[in-house]
C-alpha positions, 0 to 999 in steps of 0.5 A, a space after each residue: 584373848 589376844 596372843 601374848 596378852 593376859 586375862 586382865 588385859 586381853 586386847 592387843 593394839 599395834 599396826 604397820 608404820 611407814 612413810 607414804 607413798 614411798 613405804 620407807 621406815 621412819 622415825 615417828 612418835 605414836 600417841 594413843 588415848 584409850 577410852 571405855 564404852 562410856 567415852 571416858 579416858 582410861 589407862 591401859 589397865 582400865 583405870 580412870 585417866 586424865 584425857 590425853 595419851 595413855 600410851 606413847 611409843 617412839 619408833 626408829 629414833 636413829 633414823 633420818 627425817 628422810 626415812 630409810 629403805 633398808 633399816 628400821 622397824 615397820 611396826 609399832 605397838 603390840 601393847 596389851 590393854 584392858 577389856 574395858 577399852 573399846 575405842 582409841 585415838 591415835 596421833 602419829 608425828 614424824 620426827 628427826 633424830 633430834 626429837 623435833 617434829 619434822 614434817 617436810 617429807 611425811 605429814 602427821 596422821 591421826 586416827 580418831 574414834 577407832 573402835 577396838 575388838 575387845 579380846 582380839 589383836 587389833 591392827 591400826 591400818 594405814 587406811 585409818 581403820 582397825 582390823 582384828 588380827 592375831 599379829 597386832 
């Protein structure tokens, strides 16, 4: 079981979030769809869910679209989810403080068909892979 999670939701998901190639903190919206071993969309508890995002997080909503070298968080997630979840689909959209998608400096990113290790802390890395770790 991942640290901070429960037996009902033993798997943790999260990871680093920063602009490339300048490593600045950025304002971003992260959308996650979670699926079970049969490929069905499920919510964070493992119950059936309509296809689409089952978890959405916005990080650094007050940062400018150019990002920040000194402020803001550089991680997202830390969510606990059901042991039924074996795969995630993640989309990341850079935002301006107004909430409008703003791609001139940082483009969108997507991580599809990302396997997760049940009962572990899974970090989605900037390379597009997942890595079980205790820090996610």
